[in-house]
Biopython code that builds the backbone (N, CA, C, O; Angstrom):
import numpy as np
from Bio.PDB.StructureBuilder import StructureBuilder

atoms = [
    (1, "MET", "N", (-21.028, -50.554, 11.756)),
    (1, "MET", "CA", (-22.089, -49.653, 12.185)),
    (1, "MET", "C", (-23.475, -50.192, 11.801)),
    (1, "MET", "O", (-23.611, -50.787, 10.732)),
    (2, "ARG", "N", (-24.481, -50.007, 12.616)),
    (2, "ARG", "CA", (-25.852, -50.518, 12.281)),
    (2, "ARG", "C", (-26.604, -49.584, 11.485)),
    (2, "ARG", "O", (-27.832, -49.666, 11.518)),
    (3, "LEU", "N", (-26.039, -48.698, 10.767)),
    (3, "LEU", "CA", (-26.827, -47.662, 10.039)),
    (3, "LEU", "C", (-27.743, -48.267, 9.040)),
    (3, "LEU", "O", (-28.924, -47.921, 9.002)),
    (4, "GLY", "N", (-27.238, -49.185, 8.203)),
    (4, "GLY", "CA", (-28.075, -49.844, 7.204)),
    (4, "GLY", "C", (-29.254, -50.606, 7.838)),
    (4, "GLY", "O", (-30.370, -50.531, 7.324)),
    (5, "PHE", "N", (-29.038, -51.299, 8.887)),
    (5, "PHE", "CA", (-30.084, -52.042, 9.600)),
    (5, "PHE", "C", (-31.138, -51.122, 10.036)),
    (5, "PHE", "O", (-32.313, -51.366, 9.760)),
    (6, "LEU", "N", (-30.757, -49.954, 10.780)),
    (6, "LEU", "CA", (-31.703, -49.005, 11.251)),
    (6, "LEU", "C", (-32.436, -48.356, 10.126)),
    (6, "LEU", "O", (-33.649, -48.172, 10.223)),
    (7, "ARG", "N", (-31.769, -47.999, 9.062)),
    (7, "ARG", "CA", (-32.393, -47.331, 7.947)),
    (7, "ARG", "C", (-33.488, -48.279, 7.310)),
    (7, "ARG", "O", (-34.610, -47.871, 7.009)),
    (8, "GLU", "N", (-33.086, -49.505, 7.143)),
    (8, "GLU", "CA", (-34.068, -50.433, 6.523)),
    (8, "GLU", "C", (-35.213, -50.713, 7.399)),
    (8, "GLU", "O", (-36.335, -50.887, 6.923)),
    (9, "LYS", "N", (-34.969, -50.767, 8.705)),
    (9, "LYS", "CA", (-36.020, -50.999, 9.667)),
    (9, "LYS", "C", (-37.088, -49.961, 9.690)),
    (9, "LYS", "O", (-38.271, -50.221, 9.906)),
    (10, "LYS", "N", (-36.585, -48.706, 9.443)),
    (10, "LYS", "CA", (-37.397, -47.518, 9.413)),
    (10, "LYS", "C", (-37.974, -47.343, 8.007)),
    (10, "LYS", "O", (-38.801, -46.460, 7.780)),
    (11, "ARG", "N", (-37.534, -48.192, 7.057)),
    (11, "ARG", "CA", (-37.992, -48.229, 5.692)),
    (11, "ARG", "C", (-37.842, -46.868, 4.963)),
    (11, "ARG", "O", (-38.757, -46.343, 4.329)),
    (12, "ILE", "N", (-36.645, -46.369, 5.108)),
    (12, "ILE", "CA", (-36.252, -45.159, 4.365)),
    (12, "ILE", "C", (-35.152, -45.320, 3.472)),
    (12, "ILE", "O", (-34.270, -46.117, 3.789)),
    (13, "SER", "N", (-35.070, -44.675, 2.390)),
    (13, "SER", "CA", (-33.955, -44.793, 1.484)),
    (13, "SER", "C", (-32.705, -44.104, 1.940)),
    (13, "SER", "O", (-32.737, -43.266, 2.841)),
    (14, "GLN", "N", (-31.576, -44.462, 1.308)),
    (14, "GLN", "CA", (-30.280, -43.728, 1.544)),
    (14, "GLN", "C", (-30.522, -42.238, 1.242)),
    (14, "GLN", "O", (-30.121, -41.370, 2.018)),
    (15, "GLN", "N", (-31.144, -41.966, 0.173)),
    (15, "GLN", "CA", (-31.387, -40.595, -0.288)),
    (15, "GLN", "C", (-32.176, -39.813, 0.680)),
    (15, "GLN", "O", (-31.819, -38.666, 0.949)),
    (16, "LYS", "N", (-33.273, -40.364, 1.255)),
    (16, "LYS", "CA", (-34.094, -39.717, 2.312)),
    (16, "LYS", "C", (-33.294, -39.449, 3.569)),
    (16, "LYS", "O", (-33.359, -38.351, 4.121)),
    (17, "LEU", "N", (-32.555, -40.415, 4.019)),
    (17, "LEU", "CA", (-31.649, -40.206, 5.181)),
    (17, "LEU", "C", (-30.650, -39.108, 4.909)),
    (17, "LEU", "O", (-30.470, -38.208, 5.729)),
    (18, "ALA", "N", (-30.010, -39.173, 3.782)),
    (18, "ALA", "CA", (-28.973, -38.204, 3.444)),
    (18, "ALA", "C", (-29.655, -36.719, 3.447)),
    (18, "ALA", "O", (-29.067, -35.753, 3.934)),
    (19, "MET", "N", (-30.854, -36.636, 2.900)),
    (19, "MET", "CA", (-31.517, -35.308, 2.898)),
    (19, "MET", "C", (-31.732, -34.871, 4.329)),
    (19, "MET", "O", (-31.374, -33.755, 4.705)),
    (20, "ASP", "N", (-32.318, -35.748, 5.130)),
    (20, "ASP", "CA", (-32.623, -35.499, 6.504)),
    (20, "ASP", "C", (-31.372, -35.025, 7.390)),
    (20, "ASP", "O", (-31.465, -34.168, 8.268)),
    (21, "LEU", "N", (-30.213, -35.680, 7.052)),
    (21, "LEU", "CA", (-29.029, -35.418, 7.797)),
    (21, "LEU", "C", (-28.182, -34.360, 7.086)),
    (21, "LEU", "O", (-27.110, -33.988, 7.564)),
    (22, "ASN", "N", (-28.662, -33.892, 5.971)),
    (22, "ASN", "CA", (-27.973, -32.793, 5.152)),
    (22, "ASN", "C", (-26.577, -33.262, 4.695)),
    (22, "ASN", "O", (-25.593, -32.531, 4.811)),
    (23, "VAL", "N", (-26.520, -34.461, 4.191)),
    (23, "VAL", "CA", (-25.315, -34.956, 3.545)),
    (23, "VAL", "C", (-25.638, -35.615, 2.203)),
    (23, "VAL", "O", (-26.808, -35.767, 1.854)),
    (24, "ASN", "N", (-24.636, -35.995, 1.471)),
    (24, "ASN", "CA", (-24.814, -36.554, 0.169)),
    (24, "ASN", "C", (-25.151, -38.059, 0.339)),
    (24, "ASN", "O", (-24.648, -38.707, 1.256)),
    (25, "GLN", "N", (-25.989, -38.594, -0.539)),
    (25, "GLN", "CA", (-26.303, -39.985, -0.501)),
    (25, "GLN", "C", (-25.144, -40.936, -0.620)),
    (25, "GLN", "O", (-25.152, -42.049, -0.094)),
    (26, "ASN", "N", (-24.145, -40.457, -1.332)),
    (26, "ASN", "CA", (-22.898, -41.307, -1.379)),
    (26, "ASN", "C", (-22.210, -41.358, -0.027)),
    (26, "ASN", "O", (-21.515, -42.336, 0.251)),
    (27, "THR", "N", (-22.361, -40.397, 0.792)),
    (27, "THR", "CA", (-21.771, -40.515, 2.189)),
    (27, "THR", "C", (-22.460, -41.502, 2.917)),
    (27, "THR", "O", (-21.786, -42.286, 3.587)),
    (28, "ILE", "N", (-23.811, -41.612, 2.902)),
    (28, "ILE", "CA", (-24.577, -42.580, 3.600)),
    (28, "ILE", "C", (-24.129, -44.004, 3.093)),
    (28, "ILE", "O", (-23.907, -44.914, 3.890)),
    (29, "SER", "N", (-24.017, -44.141, 1.838)),
    (29, "SER", "CA", (-23.601, -45.396, 1.228)),
    (29, "SER", "C", (-22.290, -45.871, 1.834)),
    (29, "SER", "O", (-22.139, -47.030, 2.220)),
    (30, "ARG", "N", (-21.312, -44.901, 1.907)),
    (30, "ARG", "CA", (-19.948, -45.187, 2.343)),
    (30, "ARG", "C", (-19.993, -45.571, 3.857)),
    (30, "ARG", "O", (-19.270, -46.465, 4.297)),
    (31, "TYR", "N", (-20.835, -44.893, 4.616)),
    (31, "TYR", "CA", (-20.950, -45.174, 6.035)),
    (31, "TYR", "C", (-21.413, -46.702, 6.175)),
    (31, "TYR", "O", (-20.870, -47.475, 6.963)),
    (32, "GLU", "N", (-22.421, -47.040, 5.371)),
    (32, "GLU", "CA", (-23.050, -48.352, 5.428)),
    (32, "GLU", "C", (-22.089, -49.477, 5.009)),
    (32, "GLU", "O", (-22.139, -50.572, 5.569)),
    (33, "ASN", "N", (-21.238, -49.216, 4.054)),
    (33, "ASN", "CA", (-20.362, -50.280, 3.603)),
    (33, "ASN", "C", (-19.002, -50.292, 4.202)),
    (33, "ASN", "O", (-18.143, -51.106, 3.864)),
    (34, "GLY", "N", (-18.824, -49.346, 5.119)),
    (34, "GLY", "CA", (-17.557, -49.184, 5.932)),
    (34, "GLY", "C", (-16.408, -48.566, 5.351)),
    (34, "GLY", "O", (-15.335, -48.621, 5.951)),
    (35, "SER", "N", (-16.515, -47.950, 4.186)),
    (35, "SER", "CA", (-15.429, -47.354, 3.491)),
    (35, "SER", "C", (-15.190, -45.886, 4.003)),
    (35, "SER", "O", (-14.204, -45.230, 3.666)),
    (36, "ARG", "N", (-16.126, -45.446, 4.807)),
    (36, "ARG", "CA", (-16.030, -44.111, 5.506)),
    (36, "ARG", "C", (-16.556, -44.181, 6.896)),
    (36, "ARG", "O", (-17.530, -44.887, 7.157)),
    (37, "GLN", "N", (-15.920, -43.446, 7.829)),
    (37, "GLN", "CA", (-16.483, -43.423, 9.211)),
    (37, "GLN", "C", (-17.040, -42.065, 9.478)),
    (37, "GLN", "O", (-16.480, -41.063, 9.034)),
    (38, "ALA", "N", (-18.106, -42.008, 10.178)),
    (38, "ALA", "CA", (-18.784, -40.785, 10.580)),
    (38, "ALA", "C", (-17.942, -40.106, 11.642)),
    (38, "ALA", "O", (-17.326, -40.756, 12.487)),
    (39, "ASP", "N", (-17.930, -38.767, 11.578)),
    (39, "ASP", "CA", (-17.205, -38.074, 12.618)),
    (39, "ASP", "C", (-18.188, -37.968, 13.898)),
    (39, "ASP", "O", (-19.352, -38.369, 13.873)),
    (40, "TYR", "N", (-17.584, -37.391, 14.990)),
    (40, "TYR", "CA", (-18.313, -37.359, 16.236)),
    (40, "TYR", "C", (-19.698, -36.617, 16.042)),
    (40, "TYR", "O", (-20.739, -37.097, 16.492)),
    (41, "ALA", "N", (-19.660, -35.505, 15.397)),
    (41, "ALA", "CA", (-20.878, -34.757, 15.224)),
    (41, "ALA", "C", (-21.955, -35.539, 14.393)),
    (41, "ALA", "O", (-23.150, -35.484, 14.684)),
    (42, "MET", "N", (-21.477, -36.247, 13.374)),
    (42, "MET", "CA", (-22.447, -37.036, 12.614)),
    (42, "MET", "C", (-22.939, -38.212, 13.349)),
    (42, "MET", "O", (-24.102, -38.583, 13.193)),
    (43, "LEU", "N", (-22.098, -38.847, 14.172)),
    (43, "LEU", "CA", (-22.657, -39.932, 15.058)),
    (43, "LEU", "C", (-23.788, -39.484, 15.933)),
    (43, "LEU", "O", (-24.807, -40.159, 16.080)),
    (44, "ILE", "N", (-23.579, -38.309, 16.519)),
    (44, "ILE", "CA", (-24.670, -37.764, 17.321)),
    (44, "ILE", "C", (-25.982, -37.551, 16.505)),
    (44, "ILE", "O", (-27.072, -37.931, 16.935)),
    (45, "LYS", "N", (-25.821, -36.924, 15.307)),
    (45, "LYS", "CA", (-26.924, -36.709, 14.488)),
    (45, "LYS", "C", (-27.661, -38.091, 14.162)),
    (45, "LYS", "O", (-28.877, -38.192, 14.325)),
    (46, "ILE", "N", (-26.951, -39.054, 13.739)),
    (46, "ILE", "CA", (-27.509, -40.320, 13.356)),
    (46, "ILE", "C", (-28.140, -40.979, 14.530)),
    (46, "ILE", "O", (-29.252, -41.490, 14.397)),
    (47, "ALA", "N", (-27.480, -41.009, 15.733)),
    (47, "ALA", "CA", (-28.044, -41.584, 16.896)),
    (47, "ALA", "C", (-29.383, -40.888, 17.304)),
    (47, "ALA", "O", (-30.368, -41.527, 17.673)),
    (48, "ASP", "N", (-29.341, -39.578, 17.211)),
    (48, "ASP", "CA", (-30.559, -38.771, 17.583)),
    (48, "ASP", "C", (-31.697, -39.043, 16.544)),
    (48, "ASP", "O", (-32.870, -39.192, 16.887)),
    (49, "TYR", "N", (-31.281, -39.095, 15.301)),
    (49, "TYR", "CA", (-32.318, -39.387, 14.234)),
    (49, "TYR", "C", (-33.063, -40.706, 14.493)),
    (49, "TYR", "O", (-34.288, -40.780, 14.404)),
    (50, "PHE", "N", (-32.268, -41.752, 14.819)),
    (50, "PHE", "CA", (-32.903, -43.091, 15.062)),
    (50, "PHE", "C", (-33.256, -43.288, 16.543)),
    (50, "PHE", "O", (-33.762, -44.359, 16.876)),
    (51, "ASN", "N", (-33.026, -42.333, 17.456)),
    (51, "ASN", "CA", (-33.317, -42.442, 18.893)),
    (51, "ASN", "C", (-32.713, -43.652, 19.469)),
    (51, "ASN", "O", (-33.379, -44.431, 20.151)),
    (52, "VAL", "N", (-31.450, -43.828, 19.207)),
    (52, "VAL", "CA", (-30.578, -44.925, 19.785)),
    (52, "VAL", "C", (-29.286, -44.387, 20.392)),
    (52, "VAL", "O", (-28.861, -43.269, 20.100)),
    (53, "SER", "N", (-28.707, -45.161, 21.194)),
    (53, "SER", "CA", (-27.434, -44.666, 21.824)),
    (53, "SER", "C", (-26.282, -44.812, 20.695)),
    (53, "SER", "O", (-26.366, -45.661, 19.808)),
    (54, "ILE", "N", (-25.273, -43.970, 20.801)),
    (54, "ILE", "CA", (-24.125, -44.122, 19.972)),
    (54, "ILE", "C", (-23.436, -45.544, 20.208)),
    (54, "ILE", "O", (-22.927, -46.153, 19.267)),
    (55, "ASP", "N", (-23.445, -46.003, 21.415)),
    (55, "ASP", "CA", (-22.843, -47.387, 21.580)),
    (55, "ASP", "C", (-23.623, -48.455, 20.816)),
    (55, "ASP", "O", (-23.041, -49.408, 20.298)),
    (56, "TYR", "N", (-24.952, -48.287, 20.749)),
    (56, "TYR", "CA", (-25.744, -49.253, 19.932)),
    (56, "TYR", "C", (-25.425, -49.050, 18.481)),
    (56, "TYR", "O", (-25.238, -50.035, 17.766)),
    (57, "LEU", "N", (-25.350, -47.835, 18.005)),
    (57, "LEU", "CA", (-25.008, -47.581, 16.628)),
    (57, "LEU", "C", (-23.673, -48.108, 16.213)),
    (57, "LEU", "O", (-23.529, -48.567, 15.080)),
    (58, "LEU", "N", (-22.683, -48.065, 17.075)),
    (58, "LEU", "CA", (-21.352, -48.557, 16.848)),
    (58, "LEU", "C", (-21.186, -50.025, 17.233)),
    (58, "LEU", "O", (-20.055, -50.505, 17.299)),
    (59, "GLU", "N", (-22.256, -50.744, 17.484)),
    (59, "GLU", "CA", (-22.231, -52.176, 17.979)),
    (59, "GLU", "C", (-21.433, -52.434, 19.139)),
    (59, "GLU", "O", (-20.756, -53.459, 19.212)),
    (60, "ARG", "N", (-21.463, -51.536, 20.094)),
    (60, "ARG", "CA", (-20.749, -51.800, 21.344)),
    (60, "ARG", "C", (-21.696, -52.396, 22.366)),
    (60, "ARG", "O", (-21.254, -52.876, 23.410)),
    (61, "THR", "N", (-22.963, -52.376, 22.093)),
    (61, "THR", "CA", (-24.079, -52.982, 22.857)),
    (61, "THR", "C", (-25.160, -53.390, 21.960)),
    (61, "THR", "O", (-25.303, -52.893, 20.843)),
    (62, "ASP", "N", (-25.946, -54.325, 22.462)),
    (62, "ASP", "CA", (-27.172, -54.695, 21.794)),
    (62, "ASP", "C", (-28.434, -54.022, 22.266)),
    (62, "ASP", "O", (-29.537, -54.238, 21.763)),
    (63, "ASN", "N", (-28.194, -53.150, 23.316)),
    (63, "ASN", "CA", (-29.319, -52.394, 23.852)),
    (63, "ASN", "C", (-29.403, -50.952, 23.186)),
    (63, "ASN", "O", (-28.543, -50.094, 23.384)),
    (64, "PRO", "N", (-30.539, -50.763, 22.365)),
    (64, "PRO", "CA", (-30.547, -49.428, 21.694)),
    (64, "PRO", "C", (-30.961, -48.309, 22.597)),
    (64, "PRO", "O", (-30.961, -47.172, 22.127)),
    (65, "LYS", "N", (-31.327, -48.512, 23.888)),
    (65, "LYS", "CA", (-31.880, -47.509, 24.686)),
    (65, "LYS", "C", (-30.751, -46.563, 25.141)),
    (65, "LYS", "O", (-29.615, -46.971, 25.384)),
    (66, "ILE", "N", (-31.135, -45.262, 25.244)),
    (66, "ILE", "CA", (-30.241, -44.261, 25.594)),
    (66, "ILE", "C", (-30.392, -44.153, 27.183)),
    (66, "ILE", "O", (-31.459, -43.940, 27.759)),
    (67, "ASN", "N", (-29.160, -44.335, 27.794)),
    (67, "ASN", "CA", (-29.176, -44.235, 29.257)),
    (67, "ASN", "C", (-28.855, -42.717, 29.738)),
    (67, "ASN", "O", (-27.759, -42.186, 29.560)),
    (68, "LEU", "N", (-29.820, -42.170, 30.290)),
    (68, "LEU", "CA", (-29.649, -40.758, 30.741)),
    (68, "LEU", "C", (-29.457, -40.722, 32.223)),
    (68, "LEU", "O", (-29.296, -39.646, 32.799)),
]
sb = StructureBuilder()
sb.init_structure("model")
sb.init_model(0)
sb.init_chain("A")
sb.init_seg("    ")
for serial, (resi, resn, name, xyz) in enumerate(atoms, 1):
    if name == "N":
        sb.init_residue(resn, " ", resi, " ")
    sb.init_atom(name, np.array(xyz, "f"), 0.0, 1.0, " ", f" {name:<3s}", serial, name[0])
structure = sb.get_structure()
């Protein structure tokens, strides 16, 4: 998942992202290192937060744009 890349690009800490998404910082860390996977609802929250598609977030495409 591109979560770490997107977070660093936006220059925010894991703690800030965790607070904004209402989860524990440890959860963000585990998402980033691959030891835990986000559920469907969390994928939507993360994609909305960074304004990218879920496919981009999950590295299924290199196009971050959301196709509506």
